[in-house]
ZASELO-73432 format. One record per residue: residue in three letters; x negated, y negated, z of N, C-alpha, C, O in turn. Coordinates in steps of 0.1 Angstrom, whole numbers, plus 5000, padded with zeros to 4 digits. Atoms other than C-alpha are relative to their C-alpha. Example, Ala and Ser with C-alpha at 12.3 -4.5 7.8 and 13.67 -1.06 7.14 Angstrom:
ZASELO-73432
ALA499150125000487750455078499149885000498149885007;SER500950115000486350115071500849895008500349785009;
This chain:
ZASELO-73432
MET499149965009479450095167500750145004501850175001;ARG499149884997480150445180501349985007502450025005;GLU498750014993482150335205501349884994502149835001;LEU499250085007484150105180500550154990501750164987;GLU499449885008484550455158500850075005501950114999;ASP498949924987485950645192501349944997502250004992;LYS499150064999488250365193501249994989502449994991;TYR499149995009489350365160500750105000501850094995;ILE499449845002490250765161500849975012502049995008;GLU499150024985491950685196501349934986502150004979;LEU498650095006494450405176500550074988501750074987;ILE499349915008495050625147500750115002501750144996;LEU499049914997496050925162500749975012501850035011;LYS498650064992498050765194500949934995502149944998;ARG498850085002499450515178500449964985501449884985;CYS499849975011499550535141500650124993501450124983;LEU499049895002500650875140500550085011500950205012;ASN499549954986501650895177500150194998500950274992;PHE500849875003500051235179500250085011499850205012;GLU499549924990501251345209500950145000500650235007;ASN498649895001504351585200499750014986500650004978;LYS500249965011502351675169499550154996498550185004;LYS500349865002501752025158498950064989498550174989;SER501150005012499252005128500249874992501149794991;LEU500750105007497251765106499750024990499150134990;MET501150025011495951705073499549904999500149805003;ILE500750124998493351475069499649994988499050104984;HIS500450015015492551365033498649904995498549784999;LEU501950065002488851235022500149944983500550024973;ASP500050035015488551014989498250035001497850094991;LEU500849935007484951094993499150125012499650145023;LYS500949904990482351355013499249915008499249955020;GLU500550084992480451105027500549985012499749935021;HIS499149984989482951115054500550095006501450095015;ILE499449874994483351455062499749985015500649995022;PRO500450044986481351355098501249935007501549965018;ILE499450084991483851125108501550075000502350085010;ALA498849895002486651365096499850095009500750145017;MET500049864986485151645119500249915014500849955024;LYS499750084988485251395146501449965004501849965016;ILE498849975000488651345140500950125007501650125017;LYS499249854998489951735139499649995010500649975018;LYS500749934990487351775169501449945012502050015021;LYS499150084989489751505189501450044997502050085007;ALA498949924999492851635175500250145005501350175009;GLN499549904995492551965184499950025019500550105025;SER499750054987491451815222501649985008502050015019;MET498750024994495051705220500950105000502150085003;GLY498949895001496252075215500550024986501250124984;ILE500249945012496252075178499350074992498350034987;SER500949935006495052365162499950004987498850014982;ASP499950025016496052345125499649864997500349775002;VAL500850105005493852065110499650094991499250214992;CYS500649955015493252085075499149894998499349795005;ILE500950105006490351865058500250014988500150134983;HIS500149975014490851805024499749894994500149784997;ILE500350095004489351645002499849984979499850064969;ASN499850025018489451504963498749865002499149755004;ASP501250105004485951294960499749924988499249984978;LEU499650105012486251014936498449994990498549934979;TYR501149985008482251074923500450104991500350094979;GLU499849875006483451414914501150004991501150094983;LEU498750045010486651304896499449914987499649954976;HIS500950075009484451054877499350074992499550054980;ASP500949985010481951234862500850144995500150194986;TYR499549925007484351534853500549944989500249974978;LEU499250075014486551284832498849924992499149904980;LYS501350055006483251124821499850124989499850084977;ASN500749915008482251474803501150114996500650234994;THR498749925004485851644795500749904993501049794997;PRO499350045011487651554763501549985006502050065014;LEU498649994997491251424767500750125001501550145011;ASP498449875001493351754759498850075007498250094997;LYS501049914997490551964777499949975017499350045025;ILE500150064988491251754809501650125011502850125008;GLU498949934993493252004836499749985017498749935022;LEU499650004986494452024874498250125005497850235003;ASN501049944995491152114890499849955017500949915022;ASP499950004985489952064931499849844997500649785004;THR500350135003488951704920501349894999501249775000;MET498550075000493051594918501150115008502250085009;ASP498749914995495051874934500349995014499750055023;ARG499450004986496851794961501050065006501750005014;SER498849924995499152084969499650015019500550065026;ASP500050014982497952055009500949865003501749865013;TRP498850094994499951715010501450074997502250075006;ASP498649934997503151905001500150105011501150115019;LEU500149874988502052225024500349925013501349955020;TYR499550034989501851995053501049895002501649905013;ALA498450095005504751725045500950125000501950095007;LYS498549934997507252025042499750055015500850075020;LYS500349954988505852165077500249905010500449935022;GLY499850104989506351815091499349965004499549865012;GLY501150054995502951775098499749864999500449784992;ALA500550145001501051445103498950024989498150114987;LEU501350025010498851295072499349915000499749814996;LEU500650104999496251105078498849974982497950044977;PHE501349995013494450945045499049895002499249775003;LEU501550094995490750815051499749954986499250024978;ASN500250055013490550585019498849965001498149975011;SER501550084998487350415009499950034982499550134975;LYS500350075017487450214971498950024998498050025007;VAL501750015008484350244950500749924987501049974977;PRO499950065014485349964927499549974991498349954991;GLY500649965012484949974893499150124998498250124989;LEU500649855005483850344895500650034985499950074975;MET499349935012486650434867499849894987500449904977;ASN499850105014485750114843499850084987500550064976;ASP500549955015484050354817501050154999500750254992;ILE499449875004486850614820501749954991502449864995;SER499050065008489750574793501549995008501950085015;SER498650024993493350434805501050174997501750235004;GLU499149845004494850784785499350125011500050215015;LYS500749924989492350984810500649985012500950085019;MET499649984985493750834840501350025001501950055011;GLN498349965000497250874828500150145003500950185012;LYS500349875002496251224823500150045020500850125026;VAL500649954985494951234862501549955007502050035014;VAL499050024994498051054874501050144997501450205007;GLU498549925001500851294861499250175005499850285005;LEU500349844995498451614873499849985013499950085019;LYS499549994986498551494906501449995007501750065017;ALA498649965001502151454906500550115003501450145010;GLN499149875003502751794897499850065016500650145020;THR500249934991501351874929500249955015499949995026;GLN499150104987502951644954501149984998501749885002;LYS497950065000506751654945500549975010500849855011;TYR499449994994508051714975499249875011499849805019;TYR500350134991505551434994500349884994500649795002;ARG499750105011506251194966501449975004501749865009;GLU498850064995509951224973500649945013501749895016;HIS499250024985510351155008498749915008498849885020;VAL501250094993506850955016500849895008500549865019;LYS499950104997508750685020501450005008502249905009;GLU499049994989511450805044499550065009500250145015;TYR501049974990508950885067501050135010501450125021;ILE499649844996510451275073498850065008499050115019;PHE501350004995506551355079499549885007500049795002;PRO500550094995504651085102498649974989498050084988;TRP501150055007501750935078499349895003500049805007;THR500750165003499150645077498950004992498250104994;ILE501050045005496650525057498849905003498849794999;VAL501050104999493550375068498349994994497850114994;ASP501350005005489950285054498550025008498450005020;LEU500549984996486950365057498549944990498549954978;PRO500650065010483550185044498850074994498350164999;ASN500749915010481350285016498849904996499149795000;LYS500950075000477950125004500149914989499549804989;ARG499850065017479050034964501449925004501649824998;TRP499150105000482549894981499449895008499849785007;ALA500650074993480549725004498849814999498549715005;GLU501050125007478049514980500849924991500449824985;THR499450085010480849424959500949865009501149745005;VAL500050124989482149224992499749935002500249825002;PHE501350124996479149085002499150034988498450134988;PRO501249995016477049064968498649945006498549835012;GLY501450084994473249024977499950025012498949965016;ASP500049994982473649115015499350105003499750214999;LYS500749854998471149365026500950045016500750155021;ASN498849924990474149395057500950024998501850035006;ALA498450015003476849445037500950145006502050135011;TYR499449914996477749765045500349995017501550025019;ASP499650044988477849675083501049895002502149915008;LYS499150085006479349375074501850044997502749985002;LEU498949945006482249565058500650065012501750035015;TYR499749914988482549795088500449935009501549975013;MET499650094994482949525109501249925003501949905013;SER498550035007485649375088501050105005502050085012;ILE498749924999487549635089500350015018501249965024;MET499850014982487349705129500949895006502049905013;LYS499250144993488249335136501450014991502450024998;MET498649995004491249355110500950115007502050085011;CYS499349924993492449645126500050015014500250115021;MET500049984986491949535160499550065009499850065021;VAL500749894989489649785172499149945010498949995021;ASP500550094992487549495186500149975011499349965020;ARG499250034984489949425212499750105013499350215013;GLU500049904987489949565246500850114997500150214998;ASP498849975000493049725240500550034989501649984989;PRO499350025013493949815201501650045001502150014990;VAL498949914993497149985214501049895002502249894998;LYS499050114989498549685234499949914988501049864985;ALA500050135010497149425204501150044993502150004996;TRP499349935007498949615181501549965001502049904992;GLN499150004994502249615202500449864996501449844988;GLU499450115001502249235205499949944988500749854987;TRP499650055013501649145167501550034997502349954993;ILE498649935005504749405161501049925007502149895001;ASP498750124992506749175188499849894989500349924979;LYS500750135008505248855169501050014984501649924979;ASN499649965017506549035132501350005003502049924997;ASN498649975000509649145146500749844998501649834989;TYR499750134999510248765152500949964985502049924983;TYR499550055014510648695114500650124992500750104980;LYS499749895008511749005102501249965005502049944995;ASP498650004995514948955123500649904995501749924989;LYS499750145008515148585112500550044985501850044984;LEU499649965012515248695074501350104997502050084987;ASN499349965006517348945077501749965006502750025003;GLU499050094996519948725095500649934990501849954988;LEU499650055012520248535065500750034988501249964980;GLU499349935006521448775046499449954983500149894975;ILE500350075015519248685011500350064991500150184991;SER499549925012520548764979499150004989499150094981;GLU500850065009517948584958498649905007498749815015;MET501050085001514448444959499349944990498950014981;HIS500250065008513048184941498649945000498449825004;TYR501550045000509048154937499349894992499449894980;LYS500550035013507047924923498449965012498250005023;ASN501550064994503247734929498950014992498950114985;SER500350085008500547574911499050104989498550064979;LEU500549925009499047894896501050024986500750054975;GLY499649985014502247894873501150095003502050094994;THR499049944995504548114891501249945001501349855009;ASP498750054999508148054885500950144999501050194987;LEU499649884999510148374895501150005009501249955020;HIS498950014991513248454906500650165000500850224990;ILE499949854994514048804924501350015010501549945020;GLY498450014997517648914933499850105009498750165007;LEU500449904990517849164963501450104996502250084987;PRO498649894999520549464968500850005008500350005020;LYS498350074995524049384981499550185013499550305011;GLY500049914986523149575021498450054999498050175001;SER501650005004519149525014499749975016500749925022;VAL500550024985517249505052498449995000497750084994;TRP501850025005513549385053499750065012500550075022;LEU500449884993511449625071498349925005498049815000;ASN501250004999507849595085499150075008499150185001;LEU500949944997505249755104500750125012500050225015;ASP499249984986507749885134500950114995502150094994;LYS499849865005508350245121500250095007499450125016;LEU500149874990509650535136500350144989501250144981;ASP499949875009509450895118500950065002501749985007;ALA498749945001512051145116500350065018501350135020;ASN500049974990511551205152500549925010501049975020;GLY499650094992512250905167498949925003499049825010;ASN501550064993508350815173499649914992499749924980;PRO500650075008506750515165499050014994498050045001;ILE501350005005504350495140499449904992500249814991;ILE500750125007502150255120499550074985498750164985;SER500349885017501850405078498949935001497950005005;ASN501250095007499150105071499349955010499949905020;MET500650034989496650035092498449924992497349974989;PRO499450114990495949715093501549984990501550004978;SER498750065008500049595082500449875008500949865020;TYR499750135000500549255083501749954994502149844997;GLU499150045010503649235061501450015008501650035020;ILE498649984998507449235061500450014987499749944979;PHE499849945016509049385027501150035000501750045011;ASN498949985000512049445013500050074981499150064973;THR500349955015513049624978501049894992502049834997;PRO499350095011514249414948501350074992501450194991;ASN498949955008517649454926498950054991498049974989;LYS501150005014515349624896500649954990500049954980;TRP499850065013517549474872500449815002501049744994;LYS500150174996517249084890498749955000498349865007;THR501750085001513748994883499849934987499650004976;ASN500350055010513148704860499449894998499549815007;GLY501450154997510448434850498650034999498450084988;VAL501249995003507048464851499149995016499449915025;VAL500750034988504448524879498550034997498150094987;TYR501450005004500648494883499550075007500250085018;SER500449924986498248744904499249855005498949745000;SER501050104990496348544931498950045005498049975010;LYS501549904996493748844938500050144991501050204989;PRO500149885007492649134918500750135011500850135023;PHE499549904995494149444925499250164989499050144977;TYR500749915004492249814918501350134995502050185004;CYS499049875000494750104902498450114994497550104985;ASP501249905003492150424904498849944998498149964988;ASP501350085003489350204907499849964991498649944990;VAL500050115008489950024879500149865002501249845008;CYS499350114994490049634883500649904990500149834981;ILE498550145006493249414871499649935005499349945016;ASN500550124987492049074880500949894986501249904974;ASN499450125010493648734865501450054989501250054977;PHE498749955008497248854850501049905001501149815010;LYS498550064995500448714846500950124994500550194984;LEU499049945011503648904836501149935002501349875012;VAL499350065002506548794825501650084999502050124988;PHE498449914996510448974836501049934991501049814988;LYS498750055003513648974821500850095002500450194997;ASP499449934995516649134837499250075006500150165007;GLY500849974991514049284859499050104992498150154999;LYS501449965006511649454832498949914997499149794994;VAL500750105005508549344824499650034983499250134977;VAL499949995015508549224789498849954995498649954983;ASP501350035008505149104783498849985013499249955024;CYS501050024989501849084804498449974989498349994977;GLU501250085001498248934800499150045012499550055024;ALA500949954987495349024820498549974992498150024982;GLU501350015002491648884819499150074999498350074990;GLU501049894997489849174833501350155001502050145011;GLY499449884996491949554829501150004992501950094992;GLU498550015008494649444805500550144996501650175000;GLU499749895004494449804788501050095010502050145007;VAL499749954989495049954821501249985005502050075007;LEU498850055000497749734830501050024995502050055002;LYS499149965007499549794803500550164996501650204991;THR500249844998498850174807501250005013502350055011;LEU499150014987500650114842501549985001502350045008;ILE498750085001503549944833500750134988502050134988;GLN499249945010504750194805499550145003499750234995;SER499849844999503850524821501450065008501250175013;ASN498949995000507250564831501349924997501349804995;ASP498650095007510950454821500349845012500749725010;ASN500150054983510750304861499149885003499349785010;ALA501050044994507550194862499749814996498849755002;CYS499950135004508049834845500749955009499949865013;TYR498950044992510949734871499150035015498450135017;LEU500550064986509649604909500850105008502050135006;GLY499149914993510149844936499849935013500449985023;GLU500250084983509049604967499749854997499349824986;VAL500150105002508949254972499249995020499750055029;ALA500750004983506549165008500049885002500349824991;LEU500350114994506148865028499049995009499250025021;VAL501050034989502448765042499749875004499149834995;PRO500150135001502148425052498149974995497150044998;HIS501650055002498548245039499449995015498250035017;ASP500950034988497648155075500050165009500750185019;SER500249814995497048555086498650035000497749984995;PRO501449974992494448745104498850034985497749994982;ILE500949945017492948905067500049864988499349884979;SER500150125007493448555048499349965004498449944996;ASN500650134992491948345073498250065000497250005004;THR501749975001488448545067499449954987498249954984;GLY500650045013488448415032499650094992499150054982;ILE500949885005487348775021500950054989502150054992;VAL499649935013488448924986499650165005498450185005;PHE500849884997488149304999499850114987499250214987;ASN499749915013489049424964500350175003499850264996;GLU499349894994491049704985501449975002501849905012;THR498450034998494649694980500649995016501249895021;LEU499649974985495549805017499749875008500549835017;PHE500550114991493449505032500649874990501249784996;ASP499750145006494149225003501649994998502049884996;GLU498649995001498049315001500449955016501449885018;ASN499650044985497949265041499849834999500449765008;SER500650144997496348895035501249934990501349814993;SER499250105010498948755007501450074997501550194999;CYS498949985007502448754993500050084988499350054979;HIS500349895010502849054970501350094998502150145007;LEU499149895003505149274951499350134996498150144998;ALA500849895003504549624937501250024987502349974986;PHE499649925016505549804901500650125007500150155018;GLY499949884998507450114906501150055011502350025012;LYS498949904988509050344936500649915010499649865016;ALA499750074991510750154960500650075015501150195014;THR499749954992511650214998501350025003502049925003;PRO498650014998515150375007500349955011501149865011;ARG499750134987514950225043500349894998501049825006;ASN499750155000514949915028501749974994502149874989;ILE498750025004518849995019500850095010500650215012;ARG499550014988521049995049501450154993502150154983;GLY499649875003522850375048499850114991500550214989;TYR500449905008520550515022500350154999500750224989;HIS499949864998520750845036501350074998501550194995;LYS498749945007524250885029500650004988501550074985;MET500050005016524150784993499350104992498350154996;SER500349975010523650934963499150004989499749944980;LYS501150085010520550884937501349914990501249794988;GLU499450125012523450754912500749885009500949775003;GLU499350144995525050494938498649905005498449785001;LEU501350065002521350424949500049904990500249784993;ASN500350055011520850334912500749914996500249814992;ARG499050145000523850114910499749885004499849784997;ILE500150084997522849924932498649905003498249825011;GLY501250085004519549834916498850085009497850025008;PHE500849944994517450084938499150074988499550154979;ASN500949995011514250134915499150155009498550165019;ASP500949894997512750504916499050044993499550104984;ALA501049975007509750584901498850125006498950165017;PRO501049914995506550824904498849905003497949965008;VAL501050064999504150544906500649885010501849865010;HIS499650084994503950254932498849905000498049925010;GLU501150104997501249974928500049855005500549764998;ASP499850144993500949674948499249914989498549964980;PHE501050085005499549354934500749855009501849835014;MET499950104991499149004951500449854989500149824978;ILE499450155004500848644944500049895008500349775005;GLY499850094987500348494978499049864992498149874983;THR500950125006498848114972500249905017501049895026;SER499650134985498347845001501249884993502049794998;ASP498850095006500647654981501550044996502449974993;LEU498949965001503247904977501349975005501349965018;GLU499150064993506947794980501050134994500950204984;ILE499149845003509948054982501349945005501449915017;GLU498750064998513647924981500950114999501150174989;ALA499249885001516048184993501649934998502049825002;THR498350025003519948204981500650075016500650195018;THR499549914985521348295018501949975004502649894998;LYS498750004996524848345034500249835004501249775001;LYS500250134998523747995045500149854989500549734990;GLY500350095011523147835015498550054995498050164995;LYS501150005006519847734998499049985010499049865015;ILE500850074988516947755025498350024997498050134993;LEU501349975003513047705020499150085010498250045017;ILE500749904993511848025035498550005005498150045016;PHE501850005003507847985027499949874995500749844986;LYS500550145001506447635024498850005001498350085010;ASN501549995000502647565017499550145007499050155019;GLY500649904995502047945018500350075010499750185011;ASN499849964989503547995052501950035002502950004996;PHE498250014995506948095069500749885004500449855016;ASN499050134998509347765069501550025012502449945014;ILE498450014994512247925092499850105015500750125023;
């Protein structure tokens, strides 16, 4: 496994962050147990000539214990939620590496009011980061590391759960290939075919239907463009911001979503599970929602900001894709969103709008661009999903039986 870990680090630094020309690096950890791999990454970065490397830790278990033992009116900013290093390194153009490790259900016994307070406090310390993260002014990437509790939720009752999750992550990130960097470039070339096809169609609206009951119309802003993992940072260097990434995504017009959509997989908001839910939209806004699990947290999320109740992303992922074909629900958005068509509440990506850098916030708002302090993905794709698109060539069924039909 050590060989795969070394290849994972190489992939992260050399391809995801394109680290050859960087001067500084911040490594964020969700769990202290991953300090050893963070130190290996730091050592590798230093061997590449990077002397300014910071390891930043917001341990999820420590955050849980603090929230559990602190009344709502006494919760204040501390080391478990302070993310000022994110702003510090983003402002100086450093590379930001997020070593995520979900602990499913950890925050189930914490009230939604307390969790919302944490969101607000974190936001105060990362204002520059939040404003510019979707513009790739600074290079960043999110990758996942396993932990025992997460593994046991993915492979319950299996004594080899941790090793299985570890190997699943390596496989989904193509680290098990002879040359992971080459393998990802080949995938990018294939993914670009569908991205280019979608952009050629100039889609103005999409109509989603499946057997779960989804019947949803989503309008796209004029001048929107489909994007994928083939990204460049501000200096023109190719990066991969999510590892793995199999999606092609766009931004909806915030006022032009109507109908009902049903979730197809659970998603976790601050390690609280939200599952088996439906959302009803009218003129872009969520006007009703129900969930079998996590309904209170879902409603708090939607009501957390004036724009959180509107969509900020629409993403297409074929059902016949590497992660989906494993049949595994990872209980982690980074993996599950890349196994399924999905949507996202909140903040949109400005790069999905042609000429966005020349537009004011007011001009972006007029075409339906959604700006919010939150961004939460949720999965809606199924094996029978159909999507009919209104295009410059008329109506075209771009998705059939859960897969591309173009």
